[in-house]
Phi, psi and omega in degrees: 000126181280127179280133180281072184251141172287169180303143183300322181299324179292318178295317178298318180296315179297315182301317179293317180296322178292325180293319183262346188052042181199127175292325183294312180292325177296321179296320178295321180293323182266355180062044174227183180274152176302326179296321180296320178295314181300315180294323180295319179293319177298319179295322178294318178297320178294319180297317184275340180076024179222156173272134181255338179228146160269126179258111184265140185286327184276135178201134179289341184260008178080016177226159181293134177282144182249136174228129181292136171283174177301320178296318179295323178294328178287322185279323190301307184295326179297316179295319180298316178296319182295316180293326176296317179297317179298317180298319180296316181294317180299317178298318180296315181295319178297324180292334180283344182098176186286332186258178176277152181246124178251121180262129185240126175259130179203160179288148182305319185291325179285324176300317182289314190274332186240310187288312186300318180294346184249343191298333181298331180289323177293316180300319180292324183277334185226070184294342181275353178254113178274138183254133169240112180263124177251113180275117185220146180287342181228068185297335181298323177288325183295324182297327179289339188271278190223021182244153184278315181221161175233147169246102197234150175264133179166213183235015172074021184244044179275129181299142175064018179239140167274124184238125178246119183287131178269310177190159177282157176254123179267119182270131183223151173286138180221150177208175178279152175301327180297316179296323180293326183277325189251342184271187176300162181304138180218077182241351182208159181307322181298336180290347179297342179299337182262007184233158176280131177272134177254120185256134171252112183288352178276351184267143179278326174271119189249169176303315178303318178296314183295315181296323178295316178294330180279351180074024182276132178239159175086008178245130173287109188290348181266353184287163174111201182261136182241134179229145180273356179231138179297325181298323179290321178297319179295317178298320179298318178295319180297332180266019173064030179275351180159201182246125180259156173251108187226163178277142181299326179297318184290332186248021182304314182295318182293324176292322181292319182271358174085008177284342172227149177225156174264111188289333180198161178286138181268179180283161169293142181245084184296335182264007180277113181240006182281155180187194181252139185228149165262129182231156170205155179303142179304133179094353182251008185290338182263003170299128189310313184294326177291315180298319180297314181292320179301312181296322179294315181297318179297322177295317179297318179294322179295322177297321179293322184281342181295000000 
């Protein structure tokens, strides 16, 4: 539907003239000539079929004094508010930069081990989408707040969220090579009885679950060191404080450089359903920047799973 609006230049000229009640001052504000303002206002009056100013002949400044008509009084404040709103929005958009901004909430360990090594490919493929990564210990809460998407560890059952599973997380016992070389024998699950267990309270698969599946008896599954962050549990294992139960995705770099090792193969975990998911609030999946990032993440996850 075409809006019946007069030319913008005419509206701007009238708004400035109404603000100053002077064609001369309006011209200075708009960086045009007083004649241009006067002609623009006359053209607007002709377009609308109403007089917007009374032009009085007497003036101490050598120019006609302007007084708003009733029609002009009705139009002037609305235009001033509208131009102020436009200026505010333009300033806000300019402050955001030329591209769109996608905010991603994810746990620090996943950002470090999985997202960061791949993010350069997204940047190269989609230069118009700017990424803001927020590393948070509780990304599921962050997505409800002010973020567009989440890359989250869990079981995909977050309320009011669409969750797409990227891959499962395989939990394995890990320790430092030094502990393996100098500590008690560690060649089978039963040998854990002679070692300190390192617990990460951020993990859904826990030592008690793992030990039960492995058929290990005689170990207090709650004993050992407890940390509320996976990164701290990993650091403790790297410093030979004991044996941690961690996800292969989270410790990929440490396994590759040899600062952590898997001392033995663990049991199958038939009840292990935790993994990593891409999530976004229901109904926001078709926002272009969200859809673009979702498709890229799914492609990257598929490459990993191949």
